[in-house]
N, C-alpha and C positions, 0 to 999 in steps of 0.2 A: 504494500500500500504506500502511496505517496501523496503529498500535498505540496502545491507550488504557489508561491506568492509572485506576482508580477507587478513591476512599477513601470510607468511610462517614461520616467526620467531616472537616470542612474542614482542609486542611493548608496551611501557609505555606511556600513554597519560594522560593529565590533563585538556584538554579543547577541545571542538568541536565547529567549526563555521558552522552554517547551513544558507544557502541562499535560501529563497523561490523563486519560479518562479516569475519574475517581471511582473505580469499583474494584472489587477483589479479583474478578475473573480475568479482565483484560489488562495486560501490562506489556508495554514496549520495553524490551531488554537491550535493544541496540538499534541504531539508525545512522544515516549519513546525511550531512548537509551538502548540497551541491549548488554552486554559484553559476552565474551566466557564462563565466569563462571555463566552466567544467572542472574547476578545482573542487576538492571535497575535504570535509572535516568529519572524522568519526564522532559519533554521539554515544555515550555510555547508556546504561539502563536509566530510564526516566524514574524520578521519584513517583511512588505509587500511592502517595498520601494527599494528593491535591496541591502540593507545593511545586514551585517551578524548579526544573533542572536548568541550570544556567550554563551555556556554552560560550566561553569567551575566546577571542582570537584576534590576530592582527587586523586592523581595519581593512575592509575590502569594499570596493565599489562594484555594484552589481545591479542588474535590472530584474533578475529572478533569484529566488531562493527555493530550492526543492528539499523537502524533508522526506527521505525514503526509509521506511521501516526495513531493517535487515534481520531482526530476530524478535521473538515475542515469547512470553511464558507459555507453558504447555496447556494452560487453561484458556488462553486467548481465543475467542471466537470472532471478535470484531476489533481489529486494531484501529486506533484513532487517537486524535488529540482533542483535549478540551479547549486548549487555547495555545496560540503562538504569539510571541512579541519579538520585535527586532528593535535594537537600539544602536545609536552612535553617540558616545559621550556618557555622562553620568545620569542614569535614570532616577537617582535619589531625589525626592522632593526637596526643594530649597527650604532651609530653615527660616522661620519668621524671625525678625529682629528681636533681641531680648529687650525687656523693659522692666523697670523697677516698679513694684506695686505702688509706691508712694507717688509715682508720676502718672498713674492711671486711675480711672474710675471703673469699678465693677470688674476689674480684671480683663476688660475688653481691649486694652491697648489704646483707649481714647484719652488724649492728654487732658489733664485737669489743671485748671488755672485758678488762682485766688481772686481774679477780677470778677466784677459783677457782669451778668449776662449783657450782651450788646442789644438785646431785644427790649424795646420800651413798651410799657403797658399802653395798650390802645383802647380808646373808648368804644371801639367796634366790637361786636360779638363774633366777628369772623375769626376762624381758627388761624393761628400763626404756624407757618411751616418752617422747619429748621432742616437744613441739609445735613445728611449723614456724612461723617468723615471717612466712612469705610468705602473701599474701592468696589466698583462693579466687577462681577466675574467676567472672564474672557471665555467666549464659546467658539470653538473651532468646528467648522462643518465641512464635510466632503460630499459634494453632490453626486459623485460618480460611484462611490462604493460605500458599503457599511464598514467604515474605517475610521478609527480614532487616530489622529496623527498629531504629533508634537514636533518641535524642532529636533528633538533628540531621537525620535523613533516613530514607529507605527504599531498599532494594535489591531489585530483581526480576530474576532471571535468566531468560532466554528461550533455549531450545535447539531450534530447528527443529521446533516443534510436538510434541515428545516430552515 
């Protein structure tokens, strides 16, 4: 069995995360990664507990990545992956800046000042709006594929052909 990822533009990757299907019967015990230049990297037995097996290598630029199963456990009836991720660079989430509790209110990282609020009492019964200092989330969309992509990598979820 094999699974192939294809990119329209060359991608540089330096690690692949493979997630075996989380069940006791099916277990990939060996595989091969093949790149568009036909170079290969052997893959050891995948973790069978739902956690990622991480394969790291010297960065390679490729337009395809094929994962080919080379061996499975004797109980395997349906070889497959639950998930595959590719990365270039550090996939670790960035740490938020540290802050001192005395400089914030409610532990939210919102600066606290000793000054009076800049909003004056109004004779009107209209509600007063205050802008939140928290940043808006950034959403990345890919109209062509069901693909989550960041500058560091791409994530493709596979679910039993559905």
